[in-house]
C-alpha positions as CSV (number, residue, x, y, z in Angstrom):
1,X,-12.7,19.8,92.4
2,X,-13.3,16.1,91.1
3,X,-13.7,12.8,92.9
4,X,-12.6,9.4,91.2
5,X,-14.2,6.9,92.9
6,X,-16.1,3.1,92.7
7,X,-16.9,0.8,95.5
8,X,-17.7,-2.3,94.3
9,X,-18.6,-6.7,96.1
10,X,-19.5,-8.5,93.6
11,X,-18.4,-11.9,92.6
12,X,-15.4,-13.5,90.2
13,X,-16.1,-14.3,86.9
14,X,-11.8,-15.8,86.6
15,X,-9.7,-17.1,88.7
16,X,-6.9,-13.7,88.0
17,X,-4.3,-13.3,85.8
18,X,-0.8,-12.7,86.7
19,X,2.2,-11.4,85.4
20,X,4.5,-10.5,86.3
21,X,7.3,-7.5,85.2
22,X,10.4,-5.9,85.6
23,X,11.9,-6.0,89.0
24,X,8.8,-7.8,89.9
25,X,6.0,-5.7,89.7
26,X,3.2,-8.2,90.0
27,X,-0.4,-7.6,87.8
28,X,-3.8,-9.4,88.5
29,X,-7.0,-9.4,86.5
30,X,-10.2,-10.6,86.4
31,X,-14.2,-10.0,85.7
32,X,-16.3,-8.3,88.9
33,X,-19.5,-9.7,88.6
34,X,-22.4,-7.0,90.5
35,X,-25.9,-7.6,90.0
36,X,-28.8,-5.5,90.5
37,X,-32.4,-7.4,90.9
38,X,-36.1,-6.0,91.0
39,X,-39.7,-7.2,90.2
40,X,-41.2,-6.1,87.3
41,X,-45.7,-5.5,86.6
42,X,-45.5,-8.4,86.2
43,X,-44.8,-9.9,89.0
44,X,-41.6,-10.7,87.8
45,X,-37.7,-11.1,89.6
46,X,-35.5,-9.7,87.1
47,X,-31.9,-9.5,87.5
48,X,-29.7,-7.1,85.3
49,X,-25.4,-7.9,85.7
50,X,-23.0,-6.0,84.9
51,X,-18.9,-6.4,84.6
52,X,-15.9,-4.7,85.4
53,X,-12.7,-5.5,84.1
54,X,-10.6,-5.4,87.9
55,X,-7.0,-4.2,87.2
56,X,-5.1,-4.7,90.8
57,X,-0.6,-3.8,90.7
58,X,1.8,-4.7,93.1
59,X,0.9,-6.8,97.3
60,X,-2.3,-6.5,96.2
61,X,-1.8,-8.4,92.9
62,X,-0.2,-11.0,95.2
63,X,-2.8,-11.5,97.4
64,X,-5.3,-12.2,95.2
65,X,-3.2,-14.4,92.8
66,X,-2.8,-16.6,96.3
67,X,-6.2,-15.8,97.6
68,X,-9.3,-15.1,95.5
69,X,-10.5,-17.3,93.7
70,X,-13.6,-17.4,90.7
71,X,-17.0,-17.4,92.4
72,X,-15.3,-15.9,95.3
73,X,-17.3,-12.5,97.2
74,X,-15.3,-9.2,96.9
75,X,-14.8,-5.9,98.3
76,X,-13.4,-3.2,95.9
77,X,-12.9,0.7,95.9
78,X,-10.9,2.0,93.7
79,X,-11.3,3.8,90.2
80,X,-12.1,4.0,86.7
81,X,-9.4,4.6,83.9
82,X,-10.7,4.6,80.2
83,X,-8.1,2.7,78.0
84,X,-7.4,2.9,74.1
85,X,-5.4,0.4,72.3
86,X,-5.0,-0.1,68.1
87,X,-5.8,-4.0,67.3
88,X,-4.5,-5.6,64.8
89,X,-6.7,-4.6,62.0
90,X,-5.7,-1.4,62.2
91,X,-9.2,-0.1,64.5
92,X,-8.8,2.4,67.4
93,X,-10.8,0.2,70.9
94,X,-11.3,0.6,74.3
95,X,-11.2,-0.7,77.7
96,X,-12.4,0.5,81.0
97,X,-11.0,-1.2,84.0
98,X,-11.5,-0.3,87.6
99,X,-8.4,0.3,89.3
100,X,-7.9,-0.8,92.4
101,X,-6.2,0.2,95.7
102,X,-8.4,-2.0,98.0
103,X,-9.4,-5.5,98.5
104,X,-11.7,-7.5,100.7
105,X,-12.0,-11.0,100.2
106,X,-15.2,-11.7,102.2
107,X,-16.3,-14.7,104.0
108,X,-19.4,-16.5,103.0
109,X,-21.4,-17.8,105.5
110,X,-22.0,-22.0,106.6
111,X,-25.0,-23.0,106.9
112,X,-26.4,-24.3,109.7
113,X,-26.1,-28.1,110.4
114,X,-24.2,-28.1,106.8
115,X,-20.7,-30.1,106.4
116,X,-18.2,-28.3,104.4
117,X,-14.4,-29.7,103.7
118,X,-11.0,-28.4,104.8
119,X,-10.8,-27.2,101.1
120,X,-13.9,-25.1,101.5
121,X,-12.9,-24.4,105.8
122,X,-10.0,-22.6,104.3
123,X,-11.2,-20.2,101.9
124,X,-13.9,-19.3,104.5
125,X,-10.5,-17.9,107.3
126,X,-9.8,-16.3,103.6
127,X,-11.1,-13.0,104.7
128,X,-8.2,-10.8,104.1
129,X,-8.2,-6.9,103.9
130,X,-4.8,-4.6,102.3
131,X,-3.9,-1.3,102.3
132,X,-6.2,-0.5,105.5
133,X,-5.4,3.1,106.6
134,X,-2.9,2.5,109.7
135,X,-3.2,5.3,112.5
136,X,-5.6,7.2,114.3
137,X,-9.9,7.6,113.5
138,X,-11.2,9.8,114.9
139,X,-15.0,10.3,115.4
140,X,-17.0,12.8,115.1
141,X,-16.9,12.9,118.7
142,X,-13.3,13.9,118.2
143,X,-12.4,10.8,119.9
144,X,-9.5,8.3,118.4
145,X,-9.7,4.7,118.0
146,X,-6.3,2.7,117.2
147,X,-7.2,1.3,113.2
148,X,-6.7,-2.2,114.8
149,X,-10.0,-2.1,116.9
150,X,-12.6,-1.5,114.3
151,X,-14.0,-4.1,114.4
152,X,-13.5,-6.5,111.2
153,X,-17.6,-7.4,110.6
154,X,-19.1,-4.2,110.3
155,X,-21.7,-3.5,112.7
156,X,-25.6,-2.9,111.9
157,X,-27.9,-3.0,114.1
158,X,-32.0,-1.3,113.0
159,X,-31.9,1.5,115.6
160,X,-28.8,2.6,113.2
161,X,-31.3,3.2,110.4
162,X,-34.4,5.3,110.2
163,X,-37.4,3.9,110.2
164,X,-36.6,0.6,112.4
165,X,-33.7,-0.8,109.2
166,X,-36.2,-0.3,106.7
167,X,-35.1,2.4,104.1
168,X,-37.9,2.0,101.1
169,X,-39.1,4.9,100.5
170,X,-36.3,6.9,101.4
171,X,-33.9,8.9,99.2
172,X,-29.8,7.6,98.4
173,X,-29.0,11.5,100.3
174,X,-31.2,10.5,103.7
175,X,-28.7,6.8,104.2
176,X,-26.8,7.1,107.1
177,X,-23.4,6.2,105.3
């Protein structure tokens, strides 16, 4: 058995480039940045950024064309795909892409007391879920729940995490998610 699954949350580096092929099939591509920060021994905060090439097809590409913009924060689920090609000089080149099958445009939190333009409000309200599971969700208790009843935002309370919400010092395999 093998699994090829990627989950990313990051910021879009450029507006999506959308191309239409035969029979109206759409393909959207854009770079996605994920960043990780840590403090070194000298007390300096170091941030490293990894760039991912995201590829979306069909209706997912059409949704991205309308809603995703440079700077948007998105949640992507997909798989890693590496392909090769020969450039104009005859050199073999390789590219690694994330073929997304699920995308969620994340809403930015507005600062309290801050004002935003109507364009910003529209962008903040443009939270879009694509390829959500349909039908029922079976919890471990054997109860079923319609997918539409699942809350839009994840619910996190400190009691659901060990050590009152602190995960410091825990093994990654011990985390509840």
